[in-house]
N, C-alpha and C positions, 0 to 999 in steps of 0.2 A: 293233396295228400289224404289218404283214408286213415282215420284214427283207429287204433286197436289197443286193447289191453292184453298184454302177453305175459304168460307165466314163465318167469326166467329161472325158476328153481333148478339148480344143478346145471344150468346152461353155461357154456364157456364164453366169457366176455374178455376181450383184449383191449386194454386202454393204452394207446401210444402217447406217452407224455408222463411227466413225473411232477408237475407243478400243482398249484392249488386248484386249478380248474379240473385237472384229472381227479384229484381227491374229492371234489364236490360231486362229480358225476358218479364216482363209486359210492359215495355216501347216499346218493339218491337211490341207488340200486340195492344197497346192502340188505334191506328188509326182505328182498326177494330171494336171498340166499343163492346167488349165482357163484360160479367159480371165476374169479377175476384174476387176470394177469396184467401187471404193469410192465411196459417196456420203455426204457428211456436211459440216456447217459447219466442223468442225475435225478435225485428224488427229493422232494420237499419233506419236511418233518411230518406234515399232515399225511402224506402218502405212506411214509414208513410206519407211522403210528397206527394208521388204519390197517395196513397190511399185517402188522404184527398181531393186532387185536383180532382180526377176522381170518387170519391164515391165508391171505392172498399171496400169490407168487409175484416176485419182483425180479426182473431181468435187467441188469444194468449195462446197457449198450444201446447203440443205435438200432432202431427197429428194422427188420428185414421182412419182405413180403411173405416168407415162409412162416413167420411168427403168427400170421393172420389167417392162414389157410383153413383151419378147422374151427374158427371162431364163429359162434352164432351171432354175436354182436361185436362190431368193431367201433371203438370210439377214438377218433383221431384228434388229440388234444395237445399237440406240440405248439410251441409259440412261433413256428415257421409255417406259414400258409402253403409254401411251395412243397414242403415235405408232406403235409397233410394231403394236398391235392394229388401228388404223385402216388402216394400209397393208395388213396381212394380209387384211382384209375386202374390199379392192378388187382382189385378185389373182384370176387364173383358177383354178378348182378343179383344172385340169390341170397347174398349176405345182407344183414342189417347193418347199415353204416351211418354213424353220426360224425359229421365233420364240424367241430366246434367253431363257431363264428363264421362258418361258410356253409350254411345249410344246403345251398343249391348243389354242392358237390357230394352230398350224401343222399340217403333215402329215409333217414330217421331224424325227427326233431324231438328233443326232450321238452314236454310241456310243463307248465307249472301245474302242480297237482294239489288239490285240497282234499283231505281225507277226514271223514267222520265215521270211524268204525269201518263197516263194509261199504259205505258210500264213498265213491271216488269221483271227483270232478276234475277233468283235465282242461286246461286253457292254453291256447297258443294263437299267435298271430302269424305263424309260419315265418318268423324272423322279421316281420315288417316293423314291429314295435315292441321290444322286450319291456319297455316301461308300461305300455298299455296292458300287457299280459300281467305284470305284477299288480297294477292297479285293479284289474278285474278280479284277481285272486283275493285281494284285500276286501273288495266289495262283497264277493261271494262268501268270504269267511264271516262277515258280519251277518249276512242273510242266513247262512247255514251254520247255526251255532252248535254247541256240543250236544244239544238234545237230539240232534239228528242221528248220532251214533247209536244211542239207545233205541231210538225209534226204528231204525233199519234192522237192528237185531230183533226187535219185536216182530216186525214184518216177516223176517226170515223164519222165526219160530212158528208164527201162524201158518205160513205157507207149508212148512214141513208137516205140521199137525193136520192141516186140512187135506193134504194129498193122501193121507192114510185113512180118512173117513169114508165110509160107505154112503156118500150122499151124491146127489146129481151134480154134474159139472156146472149147471146153471146156479145151483145154490152155493157152490164153492166160489164161483166168480162174484156172486153178490156179496158174500162175506169179505172177499179180498178187496172189493171196491169200497166196502164200508169203512175198512180200517185206513183208507187213504184220507179220511177226514182228519183235520189238523188236531182235533181234540185228543186223538190217540197219541200224537207226538208229545203234547205238553202235559198230559194228565196220566200219571202212573196208575191211578186207581181205575181209569177207563181201560187201560191195557190189561190189568189183572182181571177185571170182570169179563173182558172179551175172551181171554184165554180160558177162564173157567167155563164160559159159555160153550166154546167149541169142544172142550174136553167132555162136557156133558152130552154132546151129540154122539160121542163114540161109545157111550155106556148102553 
């Protein structure tokens, strides 16, 4: 599988299933501000609470293929593998489909994601070992501590400012490579001095 980071803002996502797994998938996506619809005969308190808080649509009945026709992403999260598989087979090959616990029947896998501000690291074993995925996330969380969020924001600020400067591409690249030195991640004073330096180049 080819990994992608996809902007889901405003996209329609249909989750077939009303249990805690369905709720967890929705919570994973909620920061992207999609339009989520749950379809299931019954719903857990977690789904109902989340739907009320976020304004998601809840349809209380068995899912029909027509419910999924215009969905950008479909998540099949019922506790019946046969239902999940049957619905997956009726979907367009151009839709993004996650079949919970049966990854081979869909074309999307939810990775474990580590976030530090604008830095995102996704980890998956493509279903081979969820335990290894969790372990790797824990290891990376230790390696990439909270200082990385501030550091990446600093890199973004520098890149934005340097793009506006009337200096050669070679000089810009040299400055961008300089700030990859770890001292800029761990030392706030170093970051402030560098920002002052590039601002002086535009005067």
